[in-house]
NUDO-472014 format. One line per 4 residues: for each residue x, y, z of N, C-alpha, C, O, CB. Coordinates in Angstrom, 2 decimals, padded with zeros to 5 digits. Glycine has a CB too. Layout:
residues N
X,Y,Z,X,Y,Z,X,Y,Z,X,Y,Z,X,Y,Z | ... .
end
This chain:
residues 113
000.83,-001.19,000.00,000.00,000.00,000.00,000.88,001.26,000.00,000.66,002.17,-000.81,-000.95,-000.01,001.22 | 001.86,001.32,000.90,002.73,002.49,000.98,003.54,002.63,-000.31,003.72,003.74,-000.81,003.68,002.38,002.19 | 004.01,001.51,-000.85,004.78,001.55,-002.09,003.91,002.06,-003.23,004.37,002.86,-004.04,005.35,000.16,-002.43 | 002.66,001.60,-003.30,001.75,002.05,-004.34,001.49,003.54,-004.23,001.51,004.25,-005.24,000.43,001.27,-004.27 .
001.24,004.03,-003.02,000.99,005.45,-002.81,002.21,006.27,-003.19,002.08,007.29,-003.87,000.60,005.72,-001.37 | 003.37,005.85,-002.76,004.61,006.55,-003.07,004.85,006.57,-004.57,005.25,007.60,-005.12,005.80,005.90,-002.35 | 004.61,005.46,-005.23,004.79,005.38,-006.68,003.82,006.31,-007.40,004.21,006.98,-008.35,004.60,003.93,-007.15 | 002.56,006.36,-006.96,001.59,007.23,-007.63,001.92,008.71,-007.41,001.70,009.51,-008.31,000.18,006.94,-007.13 .
002.42,009.07,-006.26,002.84,010.46,-006.02,004.04,010.80,-006.88,004.10,011.89,-007.44,003.18,010.68,-004.53 | 004.98,009.89,-007.01,006.15,010.12,-007.84,005.75,010.28,-009.30,006.27,011.16,-009.98,007.16,008.97,-007.68 | 004.86,009.45,-009.78,004.40,009.55,-011.17,003.66,010.87,-011.38,003.89,011.53,-012.40,003.48,008.35,-011.52 | 002.79,011.26,-010.45,002.06,012.53,-010.58,003.02,013.71,-010.59,002.85,014.64,-011.37,001.04,012.69,-009.44 .
004.03,013.68,-009.72,005.01,014.76,-009.68,005.81,014.85,-010.96,006.18,015.95,-011.38,005.95,014.56,-008.51 | 006.06,013.74,-011.59,006.87,013.73,-012.81,006.18,014.50,-013.94,006.86,014.95,-014.86,007.15,012.30,-013.25 | 004.87,014.64,-013.89,004.13,015.33,-014.94,004.15,016.85,-014.78,003.81,017.57,-015.72,002.71,014.85,-014.96 | 004.54,017.35,-013.62,004.61,018.79,-013.39,006.01,019.26,-013.76,007.00,018.86,-013.14,004.27,019.15,-011.91 .
006.09,020.12,-014.77,007.38,020.65,-015.23,007.74,021.87,-014.40,006.88,022.46,-013.74,007.34,021.00,-016.74 | 009.00,022.26,-014.43,009.49,023.46,-013.72,009.01,023.46,-012.26,008.53,024.47,-011.75,009.01,024.75,-014.42 | 009.17,022.30,-011.60,008.63,022.10,-010.26,009.26,023.00,-009.20,010.47,023.20,-009.15,008.81,020.69,-009.85 | 008.39,023.53,-008.38,008.77,024.23,-007.16,007.95,023.60,-006.05,006.77,023.29,-006.24,008.54,025.79,-007.26 .
008.55,023.42,-004.89,007.85,022.84,-003.74,007.90,023.84,-002.59,008.95,024.39,-002.27,008.48,021.48,-003.33 | 006.74,024.05,-001.98,006.65,024.94,-000.82,005.74,024.30,000.22,004.88,023.49,-000.10,006.12,026.33,-001.23 | 005.95,024.68,001.49,005.05,024.25,002.55,004.34,025.48,003.09,004.94,026.55,003.23,005.81,023.50,003.67 | 003.06,025.31,003.41,002.23,026.40,003.90,001.29,025.86,004.98,001.11,024.65,005.11,001.42,027.06,002.74 .
000.70,026.76,005.74,-000.28,026.39,006.75,-001.68,026.69,006.20,-001.95,027.77,005.69,-000.03,027.16,008.09 | -002.56,025.69,006.33,-003.96,025.84,005.93,-004.81,025.30,007.06,-004.59,024.17,007.51,-004.26,025.09,004.57 | -005.78,026.08,007.54,-006.65,025.63,008.62,-007.64,024.60,008.13,-008.09,024.65,006.98,-007.38,026.82,009.24 | -007.98,023.67,009.00,-008.94,022.63,008.71,-008.93,021.63,009.84,-008.16,021.76,010.79,-008.63,021.94,007.36 .
-009.81,020.62,009.75,-009.95,019.68,010.87,-009.85,018.21,010.52,-009.29,017.43,011.29,-011.24,019.91,011.52 | -010.38,017.80,009.38,-010.66,016.38,009.20,-010.34,015.89,007.79,-009.84,016.65,006.96,-012.11,016.09,009.53 | -010.65,014.63,007.53,-010.39,014.06,006.21,-011.30,014.67,005.14,-010.94,014.72,003.97,-010.56,012.54,006.24 | -012.48,015.13,005.54,-013.35,015.82,004.58,-012.70,017.15,004.17,-012.75,017.53,003.00,-014.78,016.05,005.18 .
-012.11,017.85,005.13,-011.37,019.08,004.83,-010.22,018.76,003.88,-010.00,019.47,002.89,-010.82,019.75,006.13 | -009.49,017.69,004.17,-008.34,017.29,003.35,-008.75,017.13,001.90,-008.08,017.65,001.00,-007.73,015.99,003.88 | -009.84,016.42,001.66,-010.29,016.18,000.29,-010.65,017.50,-000.40,-010.28,017.71,-001.55,-011.49,015.23,000.29 | -011.38,018.37,000.29,-011.80,019.64,-000.30,-010.61,020.53,-000.60,-010.53,021.13,-001.68,-012.77,020.35,000.63 .
-009.68,020.64,000.35,-008.49,021.47,000.17,-007.65,020.97,-001.00,-007.26,021.75,-001.87,-007.65,021.49,001.47 | -007.37,019.68,-001.01,-006.52,019.11,-002.06,-007.18,019.22,-003.43,-006.49,019.46,-004.43,-006.20,017.66,-001.76 | -008.49,019.05,-003.49,-009.21,019.16,-004.76,-009.19,020.60,-005.28,-009.00,020.83,-006.47,-010.67,018.68,-004.60 | -009.38,021.56,-004.38,-009.39,022.97,-004.78,-008.03,023.41,-005.33,-007.96,024.22,-006.25,-009.78,023.86,-003.60 .
-006.98,022.87,-004.76,-005.62,023.27,-005.16,-005.15,022.60,-006.44,-004.28,023.11,-007.13,-004.65,022.96,-004.06 | -005.72,021.46,-006.76,-005.23,020.65,-007.87,-005.49,021.29,-009.24,-006.58,021.78,-009.51,-005.88,019.28,-007.83 | -004.48,021.26,-010.07,-004.61,021.64,-011.48,-003.72,020.66,-012.25,-002.51,020.62,-012.03,-004.18,023.16,-011.74 | -004.30,019.87,-013.13,-003.58,018.82,-013.85,-002.30,019.34,-014.50,-002.32,020.32,-015.25,-004.48,018.20,-014.90 .
-001.21,018.66,-014.20,000.12,018.97,-014.72,000.63,020.36,-014.32,001.63,020.83,-014.85,000.11,018.87,-016.22 | -000.07,021.03,-013.39,000.32,022.37,-012.97,000.53,022.45,-011.46,001.53,023.01,-011.01,-000.74,023.39,-013.41 | -000.39,021.90,-010.67,-000.28,022.02,-009.22,-000.95,020.86,-008.51,-001.99,020.35,-008.93,-000.90,023.33,-008.76 | -000.32,020.45,-007.41,-000.94,019.49,-006.52,-000.53,019.84,-005.10,000.55,020.38,-004.86,-000.55,018.03,-006.89 .
-001.40,019.50,-004.17,-001.19,019.84,-002.78,-001.51,018.62,-001.94,-002.48,017.91,-002.21,-002.05,021.05,-002.35 | -000.71,018.38,-000.93,-000.97,017.33,000.04,-001.04,017.99,001.41,-000.09,018.62,001.85,000.14,016.21,000.01 | -002.20,017.84,002.08,-002.43,018.51,003.36,-002.49,017.49,004.48,-003.11,016.44,004.34,-003.73,019.32,003.33 | -001.83,017.80,005.60,-001.83,016.94,006.78,-002.80,017.51,007.80,-002.60,018.62,008.30,-000.39,016.80,007.39 .
-003.85,016.77,008.11,-004.88,017.28,009.02,-004.39,017.42,010.45,-004.96,018.21,011.21,-006.08,016.38,008.99 | -003.37,016.68,010.85,-002.85,016.78,012.21,-001.98,018.01,012.42,-002.05,018.65,013.47,-002.05,015.54,012.55 | -001.17,018.34,011.44,-000.25,019.48,011.56,-000.78,020.74,010.89,-000.30,021.84,011.15,001.10,019.12,010.98 | -001.76,020.59,010.02,-002.32,021.66,009.19,-001.27,022.25,008.24,-001.39,023.40,007.80,-002.89,022.77,010.09 .
-000.27,021.46,007.93,000.78,021.86,006.99,000.49,021.19,005.65,000.18,020.01,005.57,002.20,021.47,007.52 | 000.59,021.99,004.59,000.40,021.48,003.23,001.71,021.61,002.46,002.44,022.58,002.61,-000.75,022.24,002.51 | 001.97,020.62,001.65,003.09,020.67,000.72,002.50,020.89,-000.66,001.67,020.11,-001.13,003.97,019.37,000.78 | 002.94,021.96,-001.31,002.46,022.30,-002.64,003.59,022.07,-003.64,004.70,022.55,-003.45,001.95,023.77,-002.71 .
003.29,021.33,-004.68,004.22,021.14,-005.79,003.54,021.75,-007.00,002.42,021.38,-007.35,004.59,019.60,-006.02 | 004.23,022.69,-007.65,003.59,023.38,-008.77,004.61,023.79,-009.82,005.81,023.85,-009.57,002.84,024.62,-008.27 | 004.09,024.06,-011.01,004.90,024.55,-012.13,005.01,026.06,-011.97,004.03,026.78,-012.16,004.27,024.16,-013.52 | 006.19,026.52,-011.63,006.40,027.96,-011.35,006.20,028.83,-012.58,006.03,030.04,-012.44,007.79,028.18,-010.80 .
006.21,028.25,-013.78,005.96,029.02,-014.99,004.48,029.16,-015.31,004.10,029.95,-016.18,006.68,028.38,-016.15 | 003.62,028.39,-014.61,002.19,028.41,-014.92,001.30,028.89,-013.79,000.15,029.25,-014.04,001.77,027.05,-015.32 | 001.80,028.91,-012.55,000.98,029.34,-011.41,001.88,029.82,-010.29,003.11,029.77,-010.39,000.07,028.19,-010.92 | 001.25,030.28,-009.22,001.98,030.74,-008.04,001.33,030.16,-006.79,000.20,029.68,-006.83,002.02,032.30,-007.98 .
002.06,030.23,-005.70,001.49,029.80,-004.43,000.25,030.62,-004.11,-000.74,030.09,-003.61,002.53,029.92,-003.29 | 000.31,031.92,-004.38,-000.85,032.79,-004.10,-002.09,032.35,-004.87,-003.18,032.33,-004.30,-000.51,034.23,-004.43 | -001.95,032.01,-006.13,-003.10,031.56,-006.93,-003.69,030.27,-006.35,-004.91,030.11,-006.29,-002.69,031.34,-008.40 | -002.82,029.37,-005.93,-003.28,028.10,-005.36,-004.00,028.35,-004.03,-005.08,027.82,-003.81,-002.08,027.13,-005.16 .
-003.40,029.15,-003.17,-004.00,029.41,-001.86,-005.28,030.23,-001.98,-006.16,030.12,-001.12,-003.01,030.14,-000.97 | -005.41,031.03,-003.00,-006.65,031.77,-003.23,-007.78,030.79,-003.54,-008.90,030.96,-003.06,-006.48,032.80,-004.40 | -007.49,029.76,-004.34,-008.51,028.74,-004.66,-008.93,027.99,-003.39,-010.11,027.67,-003.22,-007.96,027.73,-005.71 | -007.98,027.72,-002.51,-008.28,027.04,-001.25,-009.17,027.92,-000.38,-010.13,027.43,000.22,-006.97,026.67,-000.50 .
-008.88,029.21,-000.30,-009.71,030.13,000.49,-011.11,030.25,-000.10,-012.08,030.39,000.64,-009.05,031.52,000.55 | -011.23,030.18,-001.41,-012.55,030.30,-002.05,-013.48,029.15,-001.70,-014.70,029.29,-001.83,-012.38,030.36,-003.56 | -012.93,028.01,-001.24,-013.79,026.90,-000.83,-013.95,026.84,000.69,-014.53,025.89,001.22,-013.21,025.58,-001.34 | -013.43,027.87,001.40,-013.73,027.99,002.83,-012.58,027.82,003.80,-012.81,027.81,005.01,-014.73,027.02,003.16 .
-011.35,027.70,003.31,-010.25,027.40,004.21,-009.22,028.53,004.30,-008.54,028.85,003.32,-009.56,026.13,003.77 | -009.14,029.13,005.50,-008.15,030.17,005.74,-006.75,029.57,005.63,-006.53,028.40,005.96,-008.37,030.82,007.15 | -005.82,030.38,005.16,-004.44,029.93,005.03,-003.52,031.11,005.31,-003.98,032.18,005.69,-004.17,029.33,003.63 | -002.24,030.92,005.13,-001.32,031.98,005.52,-001.34,033.21,004.63,-000.72,034.22,004.97,000.06,031.43,005.55 .
-002.03,033.16,003.49,-002.12,034.33,002.62,-003.52,034.91,002.48,-003.68,036.11,002.26,-001.60,033.98,001.27 | -004.55,034.06,002.61,-005.92,034.50,002.36,-006.88,033.96,003.41,-006.69,032.87,003.96,-006.37,034.06,000.96 | -007.93,034.74,003.68,-008.99,034.33,004.58,-010.25,034.08,003.75,-010.61,034.89,002.90,-009.25,035.40,005.70 | -010.90,032.96,004.00,-012.13,032.63,003.29,-013.23,033.62,003.66,-013.28,034.14,004.78,-012.57,031.19,003.61 .
-014.11,033.86,002.71,-015.28,034.70,002.98,-016.13,034.02,004.06,-016.26,032.80,004.08,-016.12,034.94,001.68 | -016.70,034.83,004.96,-017.49,034.28,006.07,-018.65,033.42,005.57,-018.92,032.37,006.15,-018.02,035.40,006.94 | -019.33,033.85,004.51,-020.49,033.09,004.03,-020.07,031.72,003.48,-020.84,030.77,003.56,-021.22,033.88,002.94 | -018.86,031.62,002.93,-018.37,030.33,002.43,-017.94,029.45,003.61,-018.28,028.27,003.66,-017.17,030.54,001.44 .
-017.21,030.03,004.54,-016.80,029.29,005.74,-018.03,028.75,006.48,-018.03,027.60,006.91,-015.97,030.20,006.68 | -019.07,029.57,006.62,-020.27,029.17,007.35,-021.02,028.02,006.69,-021.82,027.35,007.35,-021.19,030.36,007.50 | -020.79,027.79,005.41,-021.44,026.68,004.70,-020.68,025.37,004.83,-021.17,024.32,004.41,-021.59,027.03,003.24 | -019.46,025.41,005.40,-018.71,024.16,005.60,-019.47,023.26,006.56,-020.18,023.73,007.44,-017.28,024.45,006.14 .
-019.31,021.95,006.38,-019.90,020.97,007.29,-019.43,021.29,008.70,-018.33,021.81,008.89,-019.52,019.52,006.88 | -020.24,020.99,009.69,-019.92,021.29,011.09,-018.56,020.80,011.53,-017.85,021.50,012.25,-020.96,020.70,011.97 | -018.18,019.59,011.12,-016.87,019.06,011.53,-015.72,019.79,010.85,-014.58,019.69,011.29,-016.79,017.56,011.22 | -016.01,020.51,009.79,-014.97,021.23,009.04,-014.81,022.67,009.51,-013.87,023.35,009.08,-015.30,021.21,007.56 .
-015.68,023.15,010.36,-015.58,024.52,010.84,-014.55,024.59,011.96,-014.84,024.31,013.12,-016.96,025.05,011.33 | -013.36,024.97,011.57,-012.20,025.05,012.44,-012.21,026.36,013.22,-012.99,027.26,012.91,-010.90,024.93,011.63 | -011.36,026.47,014.22,-011.19,027.70,014.98,-010.46,028.70,014.10,-009.31,028.48,013.74,-010.41,027.45,016.31 | -011.11,029.79,013.76,-010.54,030.79,012.84,-009.59,031.71,013.60,-010.02,032.64,014.27,-011.66,031.62,012.15 .
-008.29,031.43,013.48,-007.26,032.19,014.19,-006.66,033.28,013.32,-006.24,034.31,013.84,-006.16,031.27,014.67 | -006.63,033.08,012.02,-005.99,034.03,011.12,-006.98,035.15,010.82,-008.07,034.90,010.29,-005.51,033.33,009.79 | -006.62,036.37,011.16,-007.55,037.49,010.99,-007.00,038.59,010.08,-007.78,039.34,009.49,-007.88,038.08,012.33 | -005.71,038.70,009.95,-005.09,039.88,009.32,-004.63,039.66,007.89,-003.72,040.36,007.44,-003.93,040.32,010.13 .
-005.20,038.75,007.18,-004.81,038.50,005.79,-005.91,038.99,004.86,-006.97,039.43,005.31,-004.53,037.00,005.56 | -005.65,038.91,003.59,-006.62,039.35,002.59,-007.82,038.41,002.56,-007.66,037.20,002.39,-005.96,039.43,001.19 | -009.00,038.96,002.73,-010.24,038.18,002.72,-010.69,037.96,001.28,-010.74,038.90,000.49,-011.35,038.88,003.55 | -011.01,036.72,000.94,-011.47,036.35,-000.39,-012.99,036.46,-000.43,-013.67,035.96,000.47,-011.01,034.91,-000.78 .
-013.50,037.10,-001.44,-014.96,037.25,-001.58,-015.51,036.27,-002.58,-016.71,036.25,-002.83,-015.32,038.67,-002.02 .
end
């Protein structure tokens, strides 16, 4: 199982050209948050994100010639998840499932509408 997962991540990474890897903090609580965050960040052959629900740390691998960390994190905020660059709109955050409504600690970043 671990070998299969590692192999699939390696194959997926191989398709992203001009790779840059960064780690960022994204608020969330559970595996449902993980799926939503990772799906929002994903762009085929351009960007992928792996988020750890225990540490709230995400690793982003992206093509630096086609996108930026800010563009990726903006997409994550648009689906309700505050991160180190953007704050989700209150109406979007309020629509998250109850288990996904995390303690909103980040207040001083750009709010996404």
